[in-house]
MARTOR-793864 format. One record per residue (C-alpha): residue number from 0; residue in three letters; x, y, z. Coordinates in steps of 0.2 Angstrom, whole numbers, plus 5000, padded with zeros to 4 digits. Example, Ala and Ser with C-alpha at 12.3 -4.5 7.8 and 13.67 -1.06 7.14 Angstrom:
<drenpas>
+-----+---------+------+------+------+
: num : residuo :   c1 :   c2 :   c3 :
+-----+---------+------+------+------+
:   0 :     ALA : 5062 : 4978 : 5039 :
:   1 :     SER : 5068 : 4995 : 5036 :
+-----+---------+------+------+------+
</drenpas>
This chain:
<drenpas>
+-----+---------+------+------+------+
: num : residuo :   c1 :   c2 :   c3 :
+-----+---------+------+------+------+
:   0 :     UNK : 4819 : 4377 : 5424 :
:   1 :     UNK : 4829 : 4392 : 5418 :
:   2 :     UNK : 4834 : 4403 : 5433 :
:   3 :     UNK : 4844 : 4418 : 5430 :
:   4 :     UNK : 4858 : 4424 : 5442 :
:   5 :     UNK : 4848 : 4439 : 5447 :
:   6 :     UNK : 4833 : 4429 : 5454 :
:   7 :     UNK : 4830 : 4416 : 5468 :
:   8 :     UNK : 4818 : 4402 : 5470 :
:   9 :     UNK : 4808 : 4407 : 5486 :
:  10 :     UNK : 4799 : 4396 : 5499 :
:  11 :     UNK : 4782 : 4392 : 5493 :
:  12 :     UNK : 4775 : 4378 : 5504 :
:  13 :     UNK : 4776 : 4388 : 5520 :
:  14 :     UNK : 4764 : 4401 : 5512 :
:  15 :     UNK : 4751 : 4388 : 5508 :
:  16 :     UNK : 4749 : 4378 : 5524 :
:  17 :     UNK : 4733 : 4370 : 5519 :
:  18 :     UNK : 4738 : 4364 : 5502 :
:  19 :     UNK : 4743 : 4346 : 5500 :
:  20 :     UNK : 4759 : 4346 : 5490 :
:  21 :     UNK : 4777 : 4339 : 5489 :
:  22 :     UNK : 4793 : 4347 : 5488 :
:  23 :     UNK : 4802 : 4349 : 5472 :
:  24 :     UNK : 4814 : 4336 : 5465 :
:  25 :     UNK : 4833 : 4338 : 5463 :
:  26 :     UNK : 4834 : 4325 : 5450 :
:  27 :     UNK : 4822 : 4314 : 5439 :
:  28 :     UNK : 4822 : 4301 : 5426 :
:  29 :     UNK : 4817 : 4306 : 5408 :
:  30 :     UNK : 4807 : 4291 : 5401 :
:  31 :     UNK : 4812 : 4290 : 5383 :
:  32 :     UNK : 4823 : 4301 : 5372 :
:  33 :     UNK : 4811 : 4304 : 5358 :
:  34 :     UNK : 4810 : 4322 : 5354 :
:  35 :     UNK : 4817 : 4327 : 5371 :
:  36 :     UNK : 4826 : 4343 : 5373 :
:  37 :     UNK : 4840 : 4347 : 5385 :
:  38 :     UNK : 4828 : 4357 : 5396 :
:  39 :     UNK : 4820 : 4340 : 5401 :
:  40 :     UNK : 4835 : 4333 : 5408 :
:  41 :     UNK : 4839 : 4335 : 5427 :
:  42 :     UNK : 4852 : 4348 : 5432 :
:  43 :     UNK : 4869 : 4344 : 5438 :
:  44 :     UNK : 4872 : 4344 : 5457 :
:  45 :     UNK : 4881 : 4361 : 5456 :
:  46 :     UNK : 4865 : 4368 : 5447 :
:  47 :     UNK : 4853 : 4360 : 5460 :
:  48 :     UNK : 4863 : 4369 : 5474 :
:  49 :     UNK : 4859 : 4386 : 5468 :
:  50 :     UNK : 4842 : 4383 : 5460 :
:  51 :     UNK : 4834 : 4377 : 5476 :
:  52 :     UNK : 4822 : 4366 : 5467 :
:  53 :     UNK : 4816 : 4359 : 5484 :
:  54 :     UNK : 4808 : 4375 : 5488 :
:  55 :     UNK : 4795 : 4372 : 5473 :
:  56 :     UNK : 4778 : 4364 : 5476 :
:  57 :     UNK : 4772 : 4349 : 5466 :
:  58 :     UNK : 4754 : 4347 : 5467 :
:  59 :     UNK : 4749 : 4329 : 5463 :
:  60 :     UNK : 4732 : 4325 : 5456 :
:  61 :     UNK : 4728 : 4310 : 5467 :
:  62 :     UNK : 4732 : 4319 : 5483 :
:  63 :     UNK : 4717 : 4330 : 5484 :
:  64 :     UNK : 4707 : 4327 : 5468 :
:  65 :     UNK : 4715 : 4341 : 5458 :
:  66 :     UNK : 4725 : 4342 : 5442 :
:  67 :     UNK : 4744 : 4340 : 5442 :
:  68 :     UNK : 4754 : 4357 : 5444 :
:  69 :     UNK : 4772 : 4363 : 5447 :
:  70 :     UNK : 4772 : 4379 : 5456 :
:  71 :     UNK : 4787 : 4390 : 5460 :
:  72 :     UNK : 4789 : 4408 : 5466 :
:  73 :     UNK : 4804 : 4418 : 5459 :
:  74 :     UNK : 4810 : 4432 : 5469 :
:  75 :     UNK : 4820 : 4445 : 5460 :
:  76 :     UNK : 4836 : 4450 : 5470 :
:  77 :     UNK : 4845 : 4461 : 5457 :
:  78 :     UNK : 4844 : 4467 : 5439 :
:  79 :     UNK : 4845 : 4453 : 5427 :
:  80 :     UNK : 4858 : 4457 : 5413 :
:  81 :     UNK : 4853 : 4456 : 5396 :
:  82 :     UNK : 4859 : 4440 : 5387 :
:  83 :     UNK : 4871 : 4444 : 5372 :
:  84 :     UNK : 4864 : 4439 : 5355 :
:  85 :     UNK : 4872 : 4424 : 5348 :
:  86 :     UNK : 4879 : 4427 : 5331 :
:  87 :     UNK : 4875 : 4411 : 5320 :
:  88 :     UNK : 4890 : 4402 : 5313 :
:  89 :     UNK : 4893 : 4401 : 5295 :
:  90 :     UNK : 4890 : 4382 : 5295 :
:  91 :     UNK : 4873 : 4384 : 5303 :
:  92 :     UNK : 4868 : 4398 : 5291 :
:  93 :     UNK : 4873 : 4387 : 5276 :
:  94 :     UNK : 4863 : 4372 : 5284 :
:  95 :     UNK : 4847 : 4383 : 5285 :
:  96 :     UNK : 4850 : 4389 : 5267 :
:  97 :     UNK : 4852 : 4371 : 5261 :
:  98 :     UNK : 4836 : 4366 : 5270 :
:  99 :     UNK : 4826 : 4380 : 5262 :
: 100 :     UNK : 4833 : 4375 : 5245 :
: 101 :     UNK : 4828 : 4357 : 5248 :
: 102 :     UNK : 4811 : 4362 : 5253 :
: 103 :     UNK : 4808 : 4373 : 5238 :
: 104 :     UNK : 4815 : 4360 : 5227 :
: 105 :     UNK : 4802 : 4347 : 5234 :
: 106 :     UNK : 4788 : 4360 : 5231 :
: 107 :     UNK : 4794 : 4362 : 5213 :
: 108 :     UNK : 4795 : 4343 : 5210 :
: 109 :     UNK : 4777 : 4341 : 5218 :
: 110 :     UNK : 4766 : 4335 : 5204 :
: 111 :     UNK : 4748 : 4341 : 5207 :
: 112 :     UNK : 4732 : 4334 : 5200 :
: 113 :     UNK : 4726 : 4342 : 5185 :
: 114 :     UNK : 4711 : 4341 : 5173 :
: 115 :     UNK : 4714 : 4327 : 5160 :
: 116 :     UNK : 4707 : 4332 : 5143 :
: 117 :     UNK : 4707 : 4321 : 5128 :
: 118 :     UNK : 4724 : 4312 : 5134 :
: 119 :     UNK : 4730 : 4297 : 5125 :
: 120 :     UNK : 4725 : 4287 : 5141 :
: 121 :     UNK : 4708 : 4293 : 5141 :
: 122 :     UNK : 4705 : 4290 : 5123 :
: 123 :     UNK : 4711 : 4272 : 5125 :
: 124 :     UNK : 4699 : 4270 : 5139 :
: 125 :     UNK : 4685 : 4277 : 5128 :
: 126 :     UNK : 4689 : 4265 : 5114 :
: 127 :     UNK : 4691 : 4250 : 5125 :
: 128 :     UNK : 4674 : 4252 : 5135 :
: 129 :     UNK : 4665 : 4262 : 5121 :
: 130 :     UNK : 4662 : 4276 : 5133 :
: 131 :     UNK : 4656 : 4293 : 5127 :
: 132 :     UNK : 4666 : 4306 : 5137 :
: 133 :     UNK : 4657 : 4320 : 5129 :
: 134 :     UNK : 4646 : 4324 : 5145 :
: 135 :     UNK : 4660 : 4323 : 5158 :
: 136 :     UNK : 4676 : 4324 : 5148 :
: 137 :     UNK : 4681 : 4340 : 5157 :
: 138 :     UNK : 4678 : 4332 : 5174 :
: 139 :     UNK : 4692 : 4320 : 5174 :
: 140 :     UNK : 4706 : 4323 : 5186 :
: 141 :     UNK : 4723 : 4314 : 5185 :
: 142 :     UNK : 4741 : 4317 : 5192 :
: 143 :     UNK : 4753 : 4325 : 5180 :
: 144 :     UNK : 4765 : 4310 : 5181 :
: 145 :     UNK : 4765 : 4298 : 5167 :
: 146 :     UNK : 4764 : 4283 : 5178 :
: 147 :     UNK : 4748 : 4290 : 5188 :
: 148 :     UNK : 4738 : 4275 : 5193 :
: 149 :     UNK : 4721 : 4283 : 5196 :
: 150 :     UNK : 4709 : 4295 : 5186 :
: 151 :     UNK : 4696 : 4304 : 5197 :
: 152 :     UNK : 4679 : 4311 : 5192 :
: 153 :     UNK : 4675 : 4328 : 5200 :
: 154 :     UNK : 4659 : 4338 : 5200 :
: 155 :     UNK : 4656 : 4351 : 5187 :
: 156 :     UNK : 4658 : 4365 : 5200 :
: 157 :     UNK : 4675 : 4358 : 5206 :
: 158 :     UNK : 4680 : 4356 : 5188 :
: 159 :     UNK : 4676 : 4375 : 5185 :
: 160 :     UNK : 4686 : 4380 : 5200 :
: 161 :     UNK : 4701 : 4370 : 5194 :
: 162 :     UNK : 4699 : 4377 : 5176 :
: 163 :     UNK : 4699 : 4395 : 5182 :
: 164 :     UNK : 4713 : 4393 : 5195 :
: 165 :     UNK : 4728 : 4387 : 5186 :
: 166 :     UNK : 4739 : 4390 : 5201 :
: 167 :     UNK : 4729 : 4380 : 5213 :
: 168 :     UNK : 4738 : 4364 : 5219 :
: 169 :     UNK : 4726 : 4349 : 5222 :
: 170 :     UNK : 4731 : 4334 : 5232 :
: 171 :     UNK : 4716 : 4324 : 5228 :
: 172 :     UNK : 4698 : 4327 : 5224 :
: 173 :     UNK : 4682 : 4318 : 5217 :
: 174 :     UNK : 4679 : 4299 : 5217 :
: 175 :     UNK : 4691 : 4287 : 5209 :
: 176 :     UNK : 4684 : 4282 : 5192 :
: 177 :     UNK : 4697 : 4272 : 5183 :
: 178 :     UNK : 4712 : 4263 : 5190 :
: 179 :     UNK : 4727 : 4256 : 5181 :
: 180 :     UNK : 4730 : 4237 : 5186 :
: 181 :     UNK : 4748 : 4232 : 5186 :
: 182 :     UNK : 4747 : 4213 : 5190 :
: 183 :     UNK : 4758 : 4204 : 5177 :
: 184 :     UNK : 4746 : 4189 : 5176 :
: 185 :     UNK : 4731 : 4200 : 5172 :
: 186 :     UNK : 4740 : 4212 : 5160 :
: 187 :     UNK : 4745 : 4198 : 5147 :
: 188 :     UNK : 4735 : 4201 : 5131 :
: 189 :     UNK : 4725 : 4216 : 5139 :
: 190 :     UNK : 4722 : 4230 : 5126 :
: 191 :     UNK : 4719 : 4242 : 5141 :
: 192 :     UNK : 4724 : 4239 : 5159 :
: 193 :     UNK : 4712 : 4252 : 5166 :
: 194 :     UNK : 4697 : 4246 : 5175 :
: 195 :     UNK : 4681 : 4255 : 5181 :
: 196 :     UNK : 4681 : 4257 : 5200 :
: 197 :     UNK : 4666 : 4252 : 5209 :
: 198 :     UNK : 4663 : 4268 : 5218 :
: 199 :     UNK : 4660 : 4278 : 5202 :
: 200 :     UNK : 4650 : 4264 : 5193 :
: 201 :     UNK : 4633 : 4272 : 5194 :
: 202 :     UNK : 4640 : 4288 : 5186 :
: 203 :     UNK : 4649 : 4279 : 5172 :
: 204 :     UNK : 4639 : 4264 : 5168 :
: 205 :     UNK : 4625 : 4273 : 5158 :
: 206 :     UNK : 4639 : 4279 : 5146 :
: 207 :     UNK : 4647 : 4261 : 5143 :
: 208 :     UNK : 4643 : 4253 : 5127 :
: 209 :     UNK : 4655 : 4238 : 5127 :
: 210 :     UNK : 4662 : 4225 : 5138 :
: 211 :     UNK : 4646 : 4222 : 5148 :
: 212 :     UNK : 4640 : 4204 : 5151 :
: 213 :     UNK : 4624 : 4197 : 5160 :
: 214 :     UNK : 4628 : 4182 : 5172 :
: 215 :     UNK : 4615 : 4170 : 5179 :
: 216 :     UNK : 4613 : 4166 : 5198 :
: 217 :     UNK : 4625 : 4151 : 5197 :
: 218 :     UNK : 4639 : 4161 : 5189 :
: 219 :     UNK : 4637 : 4175 : 5202 :
: 220 :     UNK : 4638 : 4163 : 5216 :
: 221 :     UNK : 4654 : 4156 : 5208 :
: 222 :     UNK : 4661 : 4174 : 5206 :
: 223 :     UNK : 4658 : 4178 : 5224 :
: 224 :     UNK : 4666 : 4162 : 5230 :
: 225 :     UNK : 4682 : 4167 : 5221 :
: 226 :     UNK : 4681 : 4155 : 5207 :
: 227 :     UNK : 4684 : 4159 : 5188 :
: 228 :     UNK : 4668 : 4160 : 5179 :
: 229 :     UNK : 4667 : 4152 : 5162 :
: 230 :     UNK : 4655 : 4161 : 5150 :
: 231 :     UNK : 4642 : 4152 : 5140 :
: 232 :     UNK : 4642 : 4152 : 5121 :
: 233 :     UNK : 4627 : 4164 : 5120 :
: 234 :     UNK : 4636 : 4176 : 5132 :
: 235 :     UNK : 4652 : 4175 : 5122 :
: 236 :     UNK : 4642 : 4179 : 5106 :
: 237 :     UNK : 4634 : 4194 : 5114 :
: 238 :     UNK : 4651 : 4200 : 5119 :
: 239 :     UNK : 4659 : 4197 : 5102 :
: 240 :     UNK : 4678 : 4195 : 5101 :
: 241 :     UNK : 4684 : 4203 : 5116 :
: 242 :     UNK : 4702 : 4205 : 5122 :
: 243 :     UNK : 4707 : 4202 : 5140 :
: 244 :     UNK : 4705 : 4217 : 5151 :
: 245 :     UNK : 4691 : 4225 : 5162 :
: 246 :     UNK : 4674 : 4219 : 5161 :
: 247 :     UNK : 4657 : 4224 : 5168 :
: 248 :     UNK : 4646 : 4211 : 5175 :
: 249 :     UNK : 4627 : 4213 : 5178 :
: 250 :     UNK : 4614 : 4201 : 5185 :
: 251 :     UNK : 4598 : 4209 : 5184 :
: 252 :     UNK : 4588 : 4194 : 5191 :
: 253 :     UNK : 4598 : 4195 : 5207 :
: 254 :     UNK : 4606 : 4213 : 5209 :
: 255 :     UNK : 4600 : 4229 : 5200 :
: 256 :     UNK : 4619 : 4234 : 5199 :
: 257 :     UNK : 4635 : 4231 : 5190 :
: 258 :     UNK : 4652 : 4225 : 5196 :
: 259 :     UNK : 4669 : 4228 : 5189 :
: 260 :     UNK : 4678 : 4212 : 5185 :
: 261 :     UNK : 4692 : 4206 : 5174 :
: 262 :     UNK : 4691 : 4195 : 5158 :
: 263 :     UNK : 4706 : 4183 : 5156 :
: 264 :     UNK : 4708 : 4169 : 5143 :
: 265 :     UNK : 4702 : 4157 : 5157 :
: 266 :     UNK : 4686 : 4166 : 5161 :
: 267 :     UNK : 4679 : 4180 : 5172 :
: 268 :     UNK : 4689 : 4185 : 5188 :
: 269 :     UNK : 4682 : 4195 : 5202 :
: 270 :     UNK : 4690 : 4211 : 5208 :
: 271 :     UNK : 4680 : 4213 : 5224 :
: 272 :     UNK : 4687 : 4221 : 5240 :
: 273 :     UNK : 4685 : 4211 : 5255 :
: 274 :     UNK : 4672 : 4222 : 5263 :
: 275 :     UNK : 4663 : 4224 : 5247 :
: 276 :     UNK : 4663 : 4205 : 5245 :
: 277 :     UNK : 4655 : 4202 : 5262 :
: 278 :     UNK : 4641 : 4215 : 5258 :
: 279 :     UNK : 4637 : 4207 : 5242 :
: 280 :     UNK : 4637 : 4189 : 5249 :
: 281 :     UNK : 4625 : 4195 : 5263 :
: 282 :     UNK : 4614 : 4203 : 5250 :
: 283 :     UNK : 4614 : 4187 : 5240 :
: 284 :     UNK : 4609 : 4177 : 5255 :
: 285 :     UNK : 4595 : 4189 : 5259 :
: 286 :     UNK : 4588 : 4188 : 5241 :
: 287 :     UNK : 4587 : 4169 : 5242 :
: 288 :     UNK : 4579 : 4168 : 5259 :
: 289 :     UNK : 4561 : 4163 : 5260 :
: 290 :     UNK : 4555 : 4179 : 5268 :
: 291 :     UNK : 4562 : 4189 : 5254 :
: 292 :     UNK : 4555 : 4178 : 5241 :
: 293 :     UNK : 4538 : 4178 : 5249 :
: 294 :     UNK : 4537 : 4196 : 5250 :
+-----+---------+------+------+------+
</drenpas>
């Protein structure tokens, strides 16, 4: 409550006899100090003496089924003198200037997402999976940092907007297509540490020419159970001599879709998220139920 010397808090409750309200408080307790300002704190006893906060009206919501309000009438007794403008100190000016410079520096250091065309990382992914990026090479979006973990795939229209707007800062766009895996035990011997992300599988799979293997029902059950799947000789022969790294798994007899896994020296390891694993297990159980087989 900010009451000037030239104004006085007048009686209010006497003018509203039928209103259920309580008188104003002289002091109160502030619950918590998070983001609280000095105006939230109760006044001193000297300030309460001339403010006459008891003349205010506090309308409580439970008293008469209304909202909660704080009402006061201020009566002007004399002209209020204009407050003198405070001249900021040199220290406060310097502090604001340093804050602006820090904010500007953070904006300059911000690494926006940009279109990634024929970068060394994209070329490595192309050679590893046998992907022909000709049809969507201009739609790959990545962070300017060298240690960027993900590569996103955007639509042609979004790519066109980014191409014609070099000053546009993009935080994120599109669906995640490739993700760099940094698990030490999986990186050993891997020629490429990028895996194909499941959410972009339907868009990328038609362009993959390498590192795709067919699993039977038993192997798929083992994979969903979190076990390491050993490949059969005919499967290894179809794959050829493959280094460790990302691998696409298909099981056309069970699911008409592919899954992103990892090939290690010990066998095939799953890379399913917990939610995705629950959905796949449910689909597998439904496909093996008598009702689904009879239909």
